[in-house]
RODO-2510 file (C-alpha; in nm, 4 decimals, decimal comma):
residues 426
     n   res          X          Y          Z
     1     x    -5,8983     1,7691     0,6002
     2     x    -5,5465     1,9081     0,6735
     3     x    -5,4181     2,2058     0,4793
     4     x    -5,1840     2,1016     0,1981
     5     x    -4,8773     2,2904     0,0738
     6     x    -4,8066     2,3723    -0,2891
     7     x    -4,5031     2,4977    -0,4811
     8     x    -4,3570     2,8040    -0,3105
     9     x    -4,4930     2,7239     0,0364
    10     x    -4,2729     2,6890     0,3449
    11     x    -4,3125     2,3470     0,5097
    12     x    -4,1895     2,1548     0,8122
    13     x    -4,1528     1,7783     0,8596
    14     x    -4,4956     1,6056     0,8585
    15     x    -4,6711     1,8631     0,6405
    16     x    -4,8882     1,7393     0,3519
    17     x    -4,7587     1,8418     0,0094
    18     x    -4,9662     1,8451    -0,3101
    19     x    -4,7981     1,6522    -0,5925
    20     x    -4,9975     1,7380    -0,9092
    21     x    -5,0969     1,4664    -1,1520
    22     x    -4,8132     1,4010    -1,3930
    23     x    -4,5477     1,5064    -1,1371
    24     x    -4,3402     1,2850    -0,9089
    25     x    -4,2294     1,3135    -0,5455
    26     x    -3,8636     1,4131    -0,5204
    27     x    -3,6142     1,4867    -0,2435
    28     x    -3,7655     1,5472     0,1005
    29     x    -4,1069     1,3952     0,0224
    30     x    -4,2356     1,0435     0,1008
    31     x    -4,5658     0,8694     0,0286
    32     x    -4,7599     0,7553     0,3381
    33     x    -5,1095     0,6043     0,3008
    34     x    -5,1633     0,7863    -0,0269
    35     x    -5,0428     1,1217     0,1108
    36     x    -4,7241     1,3072     0,0167
    37     x    -4,5462     1,4018     0,3398
    38     x    -4,2552     1,6436     0,3867
    39     x    -3,9514     1,5117     0,5741
    40     x    -3,7541     1,8403     0,5695
    41     x    -3,7914     2,2011     0,6700
    42     x    -3,7771     2,4181     0,3610
    43     x    -3,9621     2,5432     0,0528
    44     x    -4,1650     2,3303    -0,1910
    45     x    -4,0131     2,3566    -0,5399
    46     x    -4,0908     2,2104    -0,8825
    47     x    -3,7906     2,0852    -1,0767
    48     x    -3,9080     1,9756    -1,4208
    49     x    -4,2036     1,7794    -1,2886
    50     x    -4,0333     1,6594    -0,9699
    51     x    -4,1838     1,8150    -0,6569
    52     x    -3,9244     1,8323    -0,3798
    53     x    -3,8249     2,0263    -0,0685
    54     x    -3,5373     2,2729    -0,0891
    55     x    -3,3869     2,2683     0,2619
    56     x    -3,3664     2,6005     0,4391
    57     x    -3,1108     2,4732     0,6905
    58     x    -2,7610     2,5923     0,6091
    59     x    -2,4956     2,3221     0,5635
    60     x    -2,2322     2,2784     0,8358
    61     x    -1,9569     2,5341     0,7894
    62     x    -1,6625     2,2951     0,8106
    63     x    -1,3266     2,3332     0,6275
    64     x    -1,2337     2,0625     0,3799
    65     x    -0,9207     1,9782     0,1839
    66     x    -0,8353     2,2504    -0,0748
    67     x    -1,0474     2,5141     0,1020
    68     x    -0,8819     2,8558     0,1401
    69     x    -0,9162     2,9949     0,4916
    70     x    -0,8367     3,3165     0,6745
    71     x    -0,6953     3,2666     1,0222
    72     x    -0,5078     3,4324     1,3064
    73     x    -0,1885     3,2888     1,4534
    74     x    -0,2693     3,1918     1,8122
    75     x     0,0240     2,9701     1,9072
    76     x     0,3820     2,9067     1,7961
    77     x     0,5614     2,5844     1,8804
    78     x     0,8975     2,4444     1,7729
    79     x     0,7579     2,2850     1,4569
    80     x     0,3989     2,4062     1,4276
    81     x     0,2086     2,7328     1,4047
    82     x    -0,1547     2,7120     1,5162
    83     x    -0,4137     2,9377     1,3530
    84     x    -0,7711     3,0055     1,4603
    85     x    -0,9886     2,9947     1,1485
    86     x    -1,1928     3,3125     1,1092
    87     x    -1,3414     3,2572     0,7637
    88     x    -1,3542     2,9953     0,4895
    89     x    -1,2836     3,2286     0,2010
    90     x    -1,3474     2,9762    -0,0757
    91     x    -1,6943     2,8740     0,0465
    92     x    -2,0300     3,0541     0,0360
    93     x    -2,1346     3,1275     0,3912
    94     x    -1,7776     3,0697     0,5071
    95     x    -1,8098     3,3608     0,7485
    96     x    -2,0482     3,1641     0,9694
    97     x    -1,9397     3,0005     1,2959
    98     x    -1,7382     2,6808     1,2675
    99     x    -1,7857     2,3605     1,4701
   100     x    -1,5703     2,3549     1,7823
   101     x    -1,3562     2,0710     1,6452
   102     x    -1,2744     2,2693     1,3299
   103     x    -1,1795     2,6021     1,4846
   104     x    -0,8029     2,5519     1,4665
   105     x    -0,5550     2,4311     1,2060
   106     x    -0,1840     2,3501     1,2289
   107     x     0,0772     2,4785     0,9845
   108     x     0,3912     2,2641     1,0023
   109     x     0,7267     2,4377     0,9625
   110     x     0,7748     2,2579     0,6284
   111     x     0,4476     2,4086     0,4976
   112     x     0,5234     2,7734     0,5781
   113     x     0,7503     2,8827     0,2909
   114     x     0,9648     2,7264     0,0177
   115     x     1,2952     2,7865     0,1921
   116     x     1,4697     2,6582     0,5026
   117     x     1,3421     2,7932     0,8342
   118     x     1,4159     2,6349     1,1739
   119     x     1,0773     2,7246     1,3251
   120     x     0,7426     2,8725     1,2080
   121     x     0,8091     3,1747     1,4323
   122     x     1,0772     3,2864     1,1846
   123     x     0,8149     3,3633     0,9170
   124     x     0,4990     3,4541     1,1104
   125     x     0,4188     3,5864     1,4568
   126     x     0,1429     3,5706     1,7128
   127     x    -0,1704     3,7635     1,6061
   128     x    -0,0689     3,7742     1,2389
   129     x    -0,3613     3,7307     0,9979
   130     x    -0,2845     3,4681     0,7340
   131     x    -0,4449     3,3145     0,4281
   132     x    -0,3822     2,9390     0,4083
   133     x    -0,4948     2,6299     0,2205
   134     x    -0,6320     2,3236     0,4001
   135     x    -0,4204     2,0213     0,3012
   136     x    -0,5573     1,7634     0,5481
   137     x    -0,8811     1,7428     0,7461
   138     x    -0,8496     1,4139     0,9342
   139     x    -0,7832     1,3525     1,2184
   140     x    -0,6942     1,7212     1,2642
   141     x    -0,6917     2,0177     1,0294
   142     x    -0,3577     2,0936     0,8669
   143     x    -0,2920     2,3937     0,6472
   144     x    -0,0195     2,5375     0,4245
   145     x     0,0925     2,8841     0,3196
   146     x     0,3009     2,7434     0,0323
   147     x     0,2233     2,6820    -0,3327
   148     x     0,0271     2,9957    -0,4238
   149     x     0,1284     3,3616    -0,4171
   150     x    -0,2034     3,4592    -0,2550
   151     x    -0,1197     3,2470     0,0525
   152     x     0,0734     3,3847     0,3471
   153     x     0,0515     3,6700     0,5961
   154     x    -0,2147     3,9286     0,5048
   155     x    -0,1680     4,1653     0,7968
   156     x     0,0770     4,1926     1,0870
   157     x     0,1373     4,4273     1,3769
   158     x     0,4700     4,5400     1,5198
   159     x     0,5743     4,3194     1,8159
   160     x     0,7482     4,6178     1,9762
   161     x     0,4813     4,8899     1,9569
   162     x     0,1668     4,7312     1,8094
   163     x     0,1580     4,9516     1,4944
   164     x     0,0495     4,7896     1,1649
   165     x     0,3548     4,6811     0,9640
   166     x     0,4285     4,7960     0,6103
   167     x     0,5998     4,6096     0,3262
   168     x     0,9681     4,6925     0,2827
   169     x     1,2217     4,6070     0,0113
   170     x     1,5063     4,8140     0,1561
   171     x     1,6947     4,5173     0,3014
   172     x     1,7071     4,1571     0,1752
   173     x     1,5069     3,9143     0,3915
   174     x     1,3639     4,1967     0,6046
   175     x     1,0421     4,2444     0,4069
   176     x     0,8294     4,4264     0,6686
   177     x     0,8981     4,7363     0,8775
   178     x     0,7275     4,9546     1,1344
   179     x     0,6837     5,3222     1,0433
   180     x     0,6637     5,4177     1,4113
   181     x     0,9750     5,2425     1,5484
   182     x     1,2845     5,0769     1,4024
   183     x     1,1412     4,7220     1,3901
   184     x     1,2159     4,5222     1,0735
   185     x     1,1604     4,1509     1,0203
   186     x     1,0672     3,8733     0,7803
   187     x     0,7156     3,7450     0,7108
   188     x     0,5965     3,4876     0,4576
   189     x     0,3967     3,7529     0,2676
   190     x     0,0793     3,6940     0,0753
   191     x     0,0613     3,8852    -0,2524
   192     x    -0,2361     4,0598    -0,0926
   193     x    -0,0500     4,1771     0,2201
   194     x    -0,2138     4,5010     0,3295
   195     x    -0,4717     4,4785     0,0482
   196     x    -0,7128     4,2082     0,1658
   197     x    -0,8722     4,0226    -0,1253
   198     x    -0,6828     4,2086    -0,3963
   199     x    -0,3736     4,0501    -0,5546
   200     x    -0,1308     4,1272    -0,8342
   201     x     0,1138     4,3440    -0,6378
   202     x     0,4124     4,1085    -0,6657
   203     x     0,4728     4,1160    -0,2900
   204     x     0,5264     3,7380    -0,2754
   205     x     0,8628     3,7905    -0,4490
   206     x     0,9934     3,9440    -0,1266
   207     x     0,9637     3,5976     0,0316
   208     x     1,2650     3,4929    -0,1817
   209     x     1,1395     3,1346    -0,2101
   210     x     1,4210     2,8885    -0,2745
   211     x     1,6937     3,1459    -0,1963
   212     x     1,9634     3,1352     0,0708
   213     x     1,9222     3,3651     0,3692
   214     x     2,1331     3,6771     0,3885
   215     x     2,4024     3,6604     0,6612
   216     x     2,2193     3,9184     0,8742
   217     x     1,8860     3,7344     0,8533
   218     x     2,0553     3,3981     0,9074
   219     x     2,1946     3,5132     1,2414
   220     x     1,8430     3,6031     1,3623
   221     x     1,6787     3,2690     1,2836
   222     x     1,5807     3,0458     1,5750
   223     x     1,8423     2,7797     1,5093
   224     x     1,8352     2,4296     1,6591
   225     x     1,4548     2,4419     1,6675
   226     x     1,4562     2,6561     1,9807
   227     x     1,1202     2,7342     2,1339
   228     x     0,9530     3,0484     1,9970
   229     x     0,9846     3,2428     2,3212
   230     x     1,3614     3,1857     2,3053
   231     x     1,3833     3,3116     1,9472
   232     x     1,4888     3,6793     1,9199
   233     x     1,2220     3,7362     1,6536
   234     x     0,9355     3,5119     1,7586
   235     x     0,8046     3,6663     2,0822
   236     x     0,5516     3,9418     2,0031
   237     x     0,5765     4,0757     2,3595
   238     x     0,9495     4,1499     2,3526
   239     x     1,0315     4,2499     1,9960
   240     x     1,3483     4,1896     1,7981
   241     x     1,5919     4,2268     2,0885
   242     x     1,5398     4,1566     2,4572
   243     x     1,7129     4,0103     2,7573
   244     x     1,6488     3,6421     2,8171
   245     x     1,4558     3,5935     3,1443
   246     x     1,6544     3,4286     3,4250
   247     x     1,4117     3,1336     3,4315
   248     x     1,4624     3,0702     3,0598
   249     x     1,8404     3,1170     3,0842
   250     x     1,8465     2,8541     3,3591
   251     x     1,6525     2,6121     3,1401
   252     x     1,8913     2,6684     2,8504
   253     x     2,2041     2,6173     3,0605
   254     x     2,0647     2,2938     3,2024
   255     x     1,9689     2,1666     2,8602
   256     x     1,5911     2,1647     2,9242
   257     x     1,4749     2,3167     2,5996
   258     x     1,7452     2,5583     2,4889
   259     x     2,0133     2,5493     2,2231
   260     x     2,3052     2,6362     2,4538
   261     x     2,2827     2,3375     2,6861
   262     x     2,3016     1,9703     2,5923
   263     x     2,0724     1,8992     2,3018
   264     x     1,7641     1,6865     2,3430
   265     x     1,8297     1,3328     2,2140
   266     x     1,6838     1,2695     1,8728
   267     x     1,4245     0,9992     1,8325
   268     x     1,5896     0,6842     1,7057
   269     x     1,4674     0,5735     1,3634
   270     x     1,4651     0,2047     1,2715
   271     x     1,5052     0,0797     0,9162
   272     x     1,2444    -0,1680     0,7967
   273     x     1,0442    -0,2676     0,4888
   274     x     0,6854    -0,1596     0,4261
   275     x     0,4625    -0,4682     0,4356
   276     x     0,2259    -0,3166     0,1776
   277     x     0,4527    -0,1789    -0,0969
   278     x     0,7774    -0,3586    -0,0115
   279     x     0,9836    -0,0381    -0,0154
   280     x     1,2433     0,0467     0,2479
   281     x     1,1293     0,2950     0,5125
   282     x     1,2109     0,4164     0,8626
   283     x     0,9872     0,4156     1,1700
   284     x     1,0360     0,5771     1,5155
   285     x     0,9907     0,2446     1,6971
   286     x     1,1439    -0,1012     1,6863
   287     x     0,9426    -0,3039     1,4332
   288     x     0,7703    -0,6182     1,5597
   289     x     0,8065    -0,9131     1,3194
   290     x     0,4719    -1,0441     1,2033
   291     x     0,2956    -0,7083     1,2471
   292     x     0,1942    -0,4646     0,9698
   293     x     0,4600    -0,1955     0,9185
   294     x     0,3701     0,0658     0,6588
   295     x     0,5406     0,3719     0,5182
   296     x     0,3609     0,7061     0,5496
   297     x     0,2200     0,6950     0,1943
   298     x     0,0796     0,3435     0,2439
   299     x    -0,0695     0,4402     0,5822
   300     x    -0,2599     0,7241     0,4154
   301     x    -0,3539     0,4943     0,1269
   302     x    -0,5102     0,2345     0,3592
   303     x    -0,6788     0,4983     0,5755
   304     x    -0,8399     0,6595     0,2707
   305     x    -0,9589     0,3212     0,1413
   306     x    -0,7452     0,3409    -0,1736
   307     x    -0,5505     0,0185    -0,1141
   308     x    -0,6681    -0,2572    -0,3535
   309     x    -0,7783    -0,6042    -0,2447
   310     x    -0,4790    -0,7515    -0,4246
   311     x    -0,2375    -0,5294    -0,2309
   312     x    -0,3974    -0,6117     0,1052
   313     x    -0,4066    -0,9841     0,0243
   314     x    -0,0404    -0,9785    -0,0734
   315     x     0,0413    -0,7979     0,2524
   316     x    -0,1444    -1,0606     0,4578
   317     x     0,0519    -1,3385     0,2868
   318     x     0,3810    -1,1609     0,3594
   319     x     0,2873    -1,1086     0,7258
   320     x     0,1811    -1,4732     0,7582
   321     x     0,5200    -1,5885     0,6251
   322     x     0,6961    -1,3542     0,8670
   323     x     0,4987    -1,4957     1,1600
   324     x     0,5746    -1,8543     1,0574
   325     x     0,9430    -1,7715     1,0292
   326     x     0,9340    -1,5969     1,3681
   327     x     0,7586    -1,8887     1,5357
   328     x     1,0150    -2,1288     1,3937
   329     x     1,3066    -1,9176     1,5151
   330     x     1,1528    -1,8887     1,8637
   331     x     1,1378    -2,2685     1,9026
   332     x     0,8898    -2,4461     2,1304
   333     x     0,8672    -2,5042     2,5050
   334     x     0,7108    -2,8342     2,6124
   335     x     0,5439    -2,9359     2,9379
   336     x     0,6199    -3,2936     3,0470
   337     x     0,3856    -3,4333     3,3141
   338     x     0,3439    -3,7594     3,5154
   339     x     0,7171    -3,8311     3,5081
   340     x     0,8690    -4,1026     3,7233
   341     x     1,0021    -3,9327     4,0377
   342     x     1,3450    -4,0932     3,9946
   343     x     1,3854    -3,9344     3,6468
   344     x     1,6618    -3,6679     3,6230
   345     x     1,7259    -3,3843     3,3785
   346     x     1,9972    -3,5921     3,2114
   347     x     1,7464    -3,8757     3,1647
   348     x     1,5011    -3,6318     3,0030
   349     x     1,7695    -3,4960     2,7684
   350     x     1,8621    -3,8499     2,6632
   351     x     1,4990    -3,9426     2,5889
   352     x     1,3965    -3,6260     2,4029
   353     x     1,7202    -3,5305     2,2232
   354     x     1,6476    -3,7891     1,9530
   355     x     1,3662    -3,5585     1,8272
   356     x     1,5768    -3,2474     1,7835
   357     x     1,8189    -2,9984     1,9311
   358     x     1,7278    -2,9133     2,2902
   359     x     1,7927    -2,5606     2,4175
   360     x     1,7142    -2,6162     2,7855
   361     x     1,5742    -2,8709     3,0324
   362     x     1,4192    -2,7797     3,3666
   363     x     1,2937    -3,0404     3,6136
   364     x     1,0608    -2,9021     3,8827
   365     x     1,1888    -2,9899     4,2329
   366     x     1,0680    -2,9389     4,5881
   367     x     1,2502    -2,6487     4,7550
   368     x     1,2963    -2,8278     5,0865
   369     x     1,3654    -3,1871     4,9906
   370     x     1,5116    -3,1308     4,6440
   371     x     1,3070    -3,4222     4,5108
   372     x     1,1325    -3,4216     4,1730
   373     x     0,7708    -3,3008     4,1571
   374     x     0,6987    -3,5255     3,8613
   375     x     0,6922    -3,2638     3,5839
   376     x     0,9444    -3,0717     3,3745
   377     x     0,9898    -2,8228     3,0897
   378     x     1,1966    -2,8818     2,7758
   379     x     1,2645    -2,6132     2,5123
   380     x     1,3436    -2,7174     2,1540
   381     x     1,5254    -2,4735     1,9242
   382     x     1,2941    -2,5690     1,6368
   383     x     0,9172    -2,5489     1,6581
   384     x     0,8902    -2,8259     1,4031
   385     x     1,1069    -3,0562     1,6153
   386     x     0,9085    -2,9687     1,9275
   387     x     0,5836    -3,0609     1,7533
   388     x     0,7420    -3,3906     1,6473
   389     x     0,8372    -3,4660     2,0078
   390     x     0,4797    -3,4038     2,1246
   391     x     0,3397    -3,6350     1,8580
   392     x     0,5863    -3,9119     1,9394
   393     x     0,5986    -3,8952     2,3195
   394     x     0,2574    -3,7809     2,4420
   395     x     0,0883    -4,0829     2,6076
   396     x     0,3993    -4,2990     2,5916
   397     x     0,5177    -4,4991     2,8939
   398     x     0,8361    -4,4400     3,0931
   399     x     0,9091    -4,6783     3,3777
   400     x     0,5460    -4,7887     3,3809
   401     x     0,3992    -4,4333     3,3898
   402     x     0,2058    -4,2884     3,0946
   403     x     0,3508    -3,9370     3,0528
   404     x     0,1837    -3,6196     2,9253
   405     x     0,3685    -3,4104     2,6641
   406     x     0,2162    -3,0849     2,5350
   407     x     0,3127    -2,7306     2,4395
   408     x     0,3665    -2,5084     2,7408
   409     x     0,1362    -2,2105     2,7780
   410     x     0,2892    -1,8570     2,7964
   411     x     0,2741    -1,8563     3,1783
   412     x     0,5013    -2,1596     3,1913
   413     x     0,2488    -2,4388     3,2399
   414     x     0,0834    -2,6931     3,0157
   415     x    -0,2728    -2,6406     2,8982
   416     x    -0,3806    -2,9362     3,1127
   417     x    -0,1292    -2,8986     3,3925
   418     x    -0,3952    -2,9171     3,6626
   419     x    -0,5298    -3,2369     3,5108
   420     x    -0,1763    -3,3809     3,4843
   421     x    -0,1108    -3,3098     3,8506
   422     x    -0,4308    -3,4861     3,9522
   423     x    -0,3327    -3,7845     3,7411
   424     x     0,0205    -3,7900     3,8886
   425     x    -0,1225    -3,8233     4,2397
   426     x    -0,3171    -4,1354     4,1551
***
């Protein structure tokens, strides 16, 4: 008889567990042929008469929305600072390794500090250690250093000499300085800058949230969204002042990424109406009538499954009406087959114009002889009128020939064009 485990024993999947009389099998235990079998690796525990397995496997260490993380700035772009997450501070076991897909988080320029900055590199630098809050975890991690005085840069080194920077209140908007050289700059400071987990030092006030920049600091900002390596303060390798490399100067003069040359054209925004909420919005592409167009809030709402059935049903009705209206405005192109060979385009116009306004008539002709091939295309301005012409004329006789009238397929032929041709040869 196999050895059975009791409360306090370590078990693996498949092990037999004793469930005393009067107790029930709980999490991690199933009944198979009268035996209680473990389905997890862990320790057998008794929770008020329920025998279960307490898993010994640690949960996946993955950041979620509202988690506080510690990270290092690894990349600075025009609009985004990328941090490599070192620790999930708000979670037990947050020091453990993270899944490869959750190693990095983006901090958008609008989520750095509560004041205008052209680029993230104006408030944090490469290799800075920051405390941030996760604000989005799908499809990629996004973080913020706004909204709480504990968030922001915790530690920073001097870009010029590598020495650890100290807090400074000597000059407005230059809140850090190097005690070894003359480097001074601005960082979005956490209240715990230089103190780790401790807070309550009032250092976040030096960020001057909501205030205008001093003239001296304003002149040092990377205006026009210039790339970090073109910003006088953003490149940790060169420091606060340096000569612009010839390669970069050439790019700026030619307008390929600098603020001195012609500016990069802005993405055109198109005004439209959200098909879900009905509010006006703008999208970076030309809207296609009859297709769902949603504002950012509604996109998130649908993605998170928060849109109600009534809202989605109402949207479908609105889109259906748009498609019907679009189809009507596009008109209808008809294929006319088995025509008498002596019939001309004027004859066709005379016969079909009684059913509606005709936009165009095209009679297929032989390239060499110029004679009719026995089929043609007629486009009505109204889809309704085109449908009426099909109903009235399909199968009717013209000069002793029973003609075929049907809607033309997108490639310019009727659905039964091959069949019509075979019939026309008889």
